[in-house]
N, C-alpha and C positions, 0 to 999 in steps of 0.2 A: 314855580318848582311844586306847590302844593297839589295844582291839577295832575301834575305827572306822579307824584307819590304821597297820596295823600294819608297814607297808613303811617307817615313819620310825624311822631309828638313831638318833636324838635322844631318842625317845621311851623307848627302853629306855635310853640313858644316863641320861638324868634319873634313871628310877625306881631304875637300880642306885646311882646317888647317894644316894637316900634308905634304900635298904636298908642301903649301906655305915653311911651315917651312925646307922642304929638297931643297927648290930652284925649284920644278917641277911647274915654273910660270904659263905655259898652263893649266896644267892638275888642277891647282888650281881655276884657271877663270874657268876651265867647270864644277867645282864641286858647285861652288860660286853660278854660275850661275845657275846651277840644283836646289839648294837649293832655291834661289829666284822664278824660276819657280813655285815651289811646295807651296812655303809662300812667296808669294811675299809682305809681311810687316817685314820680318825677316831682321832689320835695321842693327846687325852685320854682315850677309851677305854682305849688300852693301859697309859698312865700309870695310870689309877685302877683298874684292874685288877690291874696289877703293886704297886700298893700294898694292895689287899686281901691277896692273896696274902702280901704280904711281913709283914702285921698275924697272918695265919695261919701263918706260919714256912715258909712255901713258897718258899725263897729262889732256887731255881733256877728255877723257873717265871716268878716276879716278874721274874728279871733276863731271862730271854727277853723278859717284855713290855717292859721299859724299852729292849732291846736294838731291840726293832720300833720303839720310838717314836722312839728317835733316829735308825734308818735312814731310817724317814719324815720327820721332821724335825729335822736336827743343831743346829736353834738353840732346843729347847725344853732349857730348863735344868732344868725338874722332872725332867726324865726323866735327866738326868744324876744329878743331887743323889740321886734316888731309889735309882737303880741303887747309889752310893754306899753308901747305907745298907745295901743289900740285900749287897753283897759284905763290908761291914763286919761283918757279922753272921753272915757265913761265915768270917769269920779273912780274908779276904783284903784285907789295909790298904793295900798299897801299890796295887792298883785302886782301892779306897776312895778314896783320898785323890786319885788321879787324878781318878777320877769327880767327886768334890767342888769340886775346885779348878777341872774345866772347867765344873761348874753354875754357879759363882761366874762365871767367865771370861766364862761367856755371857750371864748375866745384867748384867754390868758393859757389855758389848759394845754391848746393846741400852737403855743408860741405864736400867738396873732397878738397885735396890740389892742387896747381899748379904746373902742369907737368913739370918737368925737361926735357933739352933734351936729347932723346934717350930712355924716359920711357914712358911703357905703362903701364896703371892705370887699375888693376883688376876690380875696384868698378864701373867704367865707363859703360854707356849703357842706 
């Protein structure tokens, strides 16, 4: 489908998700980056690219992606929580606690439950 409609950002985003699920981290980053290039306000692409980078222990670039997601949508609870996980891995515990708390507060304000460890809530975003 990308060959027929290379202008559609969501096609790259979706393929990035498939690469991510298969563990093809470099390919996932490439596709999420292309989705962002085509639609610079696609918050989920920033969050997911950040998650791939987090998995690859690229904490600073992951945090930059989460920062951009939060700038674009301050109500994105998953961006706060994900940034909290990244800052925790860097040993920045006070920032991690603040981000994780903000993620939980954002979820509760939107009528969503508090995220349990390892859980990704489909309603977030």
